[in-house]
KOLMARSE-384752 format. One record per residue (C-alpha): residue in three letters; x, y, z. Coordinates in steps of 0.02 Angstrom, whole numbers, plus 50000, padded with zeros to 5 digits. Example, Ala and Ser with C-alpha at 12.3 -4.5 7.8 and 13.67 -1.06 7.14 Angstrom:
ALA506154977550390;SER506844994750357;
// end
This chain:
MET548405415254015;THR550235420954019;PHE551025417354189;LEU552245427254293;ALA554035421454287;ARG555495419954410;PRO557035430054366;GLY557855424454204;ARG556465412454165;VAL554815414654070;LEU553655401654143;ALA551865397154096;PHE550875392854243;ALA549055387354278;ALA548155392654428;LEU547655383154592;ALA546785366654626;ILE546375352554746;LEU545455335754752;VAL544705332054918;PHE543275318954954;ALA542175320055109;GLY541385303355122;ALA540575298854954;ALA540425317054895;PRO541735328654835;ALA542165343754943;MET542595358854837;GLU544105368154898;ILE544775385254848;GLY546465392154808;ALA547285404854696;TYR548805406854583;ARG549985419254661;GLY551565416854557;PRO552745403054502;GLY553775390854606;CYS554625398554760;VAL553785415654724;GLY552045407554731;ARG552485398154889;LYS553095414254972;GLU551625424954918;MET550165412454946;HIS549875420655113;VAL549295436655026;PHE547795427754951;GLU547475417955111;SER547425434155216;PHE546255442555092;VAL544995428055083;GLY545195422155262;ARG545515403855232;LYS546905391855188;ALA547395387555012;GLN547605368854991;ARG548365366754820;THR549415376854700;VAL549515374954507;ASP551265377354435;ALA551955374154262;LEU553505369154174;ASN554365382954071;GLN553745382553892;GLU555015393953809;SER556145379753743;TRP556505361953775;ALA558075367153875;GLU557055378953985;MET555745366154010;LYS557055353554069;SER557875365654184;SER556245371354264;ILE555825353554321;PRO556945352854476;TRP556545371454525;ILE554685368454524;THR554655352154614;LYS555915357954744;CYS555045374254775;TRP553475365554834;ARG554365351354927;GLY553845349955109;SER552385362255086;ASP550635358155153;ILE550005364954997;GLU549755350854867;LEU550415351954690;THR549545352054522;LEU550855353154382;SER550405359754210;VAL551465350554081;PRO551735359353913;MET551735347353764;LEU552815358953652;PRO553855374153680;LYS553495392053610;ASP555095392553505;GLY554285380853374;SER555515366953396;GLY554345352053391;SER552655345053333;LEU551235335753405;ALA551595321753282;GLU553395320553343;GLY552785320053520;ALA551555306153483;ALA552975296153401;GLY554065298053559;ALA555325311253519;TYR555125320153688;ASP554865305553804;ALA556415310253910;ILE555605326053971;PHE554085317154044;ILE555165303054120;MET556185316354207;THR554615325754262;ALA553845310154339;ARG555445305754435;ALA555725323254502;LEU553965323954564;ILE554095307654658;GLN555845311754726;ASN555215328154794;GLY553665320954882;HIS552375324554744;ALA551925306254691;ASP550075310754701;ALA550185326854599;VAL548885331354473;ILE549625332454298;ARG548765344954186;ILE549325340754009;GLY549265353053863;TRP547945364153935;GLU546855376853836;PHE547155365853684;ASN545555371253596;GLY546225388853574;ASP547505393753441;TRP548735402753559;MET549655387453633;PRO551075378853545;TRP550135362553560;ALA548465369753484;ALA547485353953445;VAL546655362053295;ARG548275359453196;ASP548275340353221;PRO546905333853334;GLU547355315753307;SER549155318553355;TYR548615328553504;LYS547605313353572;LEU548995301153542;TYR550295312253623;PHE549185315153777;ARG548985296453789;ARG550875293853773;ILE551285306153913;VAL550065298054033;GLY550765280753992;ILE552555286354020;MET552175294954189;ARG551115280254245;ASP552595268854219;ALA553605278554352;PRO553855267454507;GLY552855274254658;GLN551785286454563;LYS549965289854610;PHE549675304154482;ARG547985309554418;PHE547835317354245;GLU546835332254194;TRP546195336954020;CYS545745355554023;PRO544995365853875;ASN544655384353887;HIS542805389053902;GLY541875391153740;ARG542225384053566;LYS543765394753528;ALA544705387653376;MET543885370253382;ASP542625358553457;PRO543625352253610;THR542845335053599;LYS543865331953439;ALA545405331053550;TRP544655320153685;PRO546065307153721;GLY544955293853807;ASP544185289253974;ASP545645277954017;VAL546915292554022;VAL545855306354099;ASP545455307254285;ILE544845325554296;ILE544005336854165;GLY544535354754196;MET543975370854116;ASP544765388454115;ALA543455401954129;TYR543835420554115;ALA542635434954105;GLU542965441553930;THR541905451153804;TRP542415443753629;GLY540865446053526;ILE539755450753673;GLU540275468353705;SER538455474753704;MET537855463253845;GLY537605468654024;PRO538415458554167;SER536935447154199;GLU536585443454016;ARG538455440453991;PHE538605427954132;GLN537085418754061;TYR538035417553898;TYR539525410353986;LEU538355396354054;ASP537395393053889;GLN538655396253751;PRO539245380953651;PHE540565372153759;GLY540235383753899;LEU539995380254083;LYS538455369254066;TRP539245358953932;HIS540765356354042;ARG539685349954187;ASP538715338754069;PHE540225332053981;GLY540995327454148;ARG539385317954194;GLU539355308954029;HIS541115302254051;GLY540905299154242;LYS542315311354282;PRO542415325154414;ILE542585342754351;SER543735357254405;TYR544105375454370;PRO546025377454373;GLU545925395554312;TRP544565408454328;GLY544485426954350;ALA543695443654310;GLY544785458854270;THR545565468654127;ARG546475464753970;PRO547655476653878;ASP546555474353719;GLY544985479853810;HIS544105463853809;GLY544115461354000;VAL542585465754102;GLY543435475054240;ASP542585476554414;ASP541205463954393;PRO540405456954551;VAL539055448654448;PHE540305436854371;ILE541055432754536;GLU539345429054615;GLY538795419654462;MET540335408054474;ALA540045405754657;ASP538255400354620;TRP538885389354481;PHE540125381054597;ASP538715377554720;ALA537695369554583;ALA539005359854481;GLN540035354054629;PRO541775353754554;LEU543185345754645;TYR544135362154653;GLN544145380154595;SER545645391354583;TYR545685410254563;TRP546925420054453;ASP547565432154588;VAL548905440654488;GLN549125455554376;ALA549785446254223;ALA550175455954060;ASP548745447553968;TYR547455446754106;ASN547455456954269;ALA546195448854383;GLN547005451654555;MET545705452854693;SER546865452954848;ASN547515470554815;GLY545755478654813;GLN545945486054639;PHE544155479654595;PRO543225484654752;GLU541465477954711;ALA542125461154643;SER543325459354788;ALA541925462254910;MET540885449254825;PHE542315436954822;LYS542585438555009;ARG540755437655044;ARG540595421154943;PHE542205412354982;ALA542865418655147;ILE541945405155250;ASP542535387455227;GLY541375378355103;GLY540945393955003;GLY539165399154967;
// end
């Protein structure tokens, strides 16, 4: 999704996440994306008041408009969340939107300085244990780093970024690999960078109607579960690789092109049931009215879905 921006910046952000373990079993926690940087920190209380519980983690992202904007966003993002009791997941773009760069150049080390600077800023601002979400939604064709253009370079570049950031003194980062749900432009497994460089397998899951416009809400959600590289595949792929799974972005709402589902409580309840069954480490709701996907629940614009959301997630532990 396209994320909201602070004044003078166009920032791409992912949604909200956390990794918490209760004994030997992971305890899923909930949060939401409420805006970038200092905006998100200020506005998180809106979601918390709506759902009636504390958000434990936010997902922010470096600016992907240009290399210069990406570099300048690093101190802003890391300082905005400094001292917060909300943990940070940082989505790290692999290339900017302006077309200046390639996956092959990144894999060869052309942009190493950006990732060295990112690691140092995170550690200096108290985020040595941040989750690093590299080149998300890579299986689509809308991101500058779309892996379908060069999957081998995508894998090598992902591995290079992890190696650079792991070299930073004092780091305790965890690294997340995150396709969009469904096949999209490619089989996401063709861009799997390796068990040694992935700690968490994420998936972004939005209620959309591409090619399934005739389906009713229940049939549509079943399709989200069963489709190639859908929710069931995600769970099984995580088990196959011995990795925890996560849902850094999910939501139901409207799209300007008409492919959103609108007020859909069936999707909300289906996802809640799926979280209970699949036991992800975290799930994060897209609680904003973005230009390309408006899924905000906290303002009551989708009354049936909002009521279901509160019913399923208002009590700690969900369900």
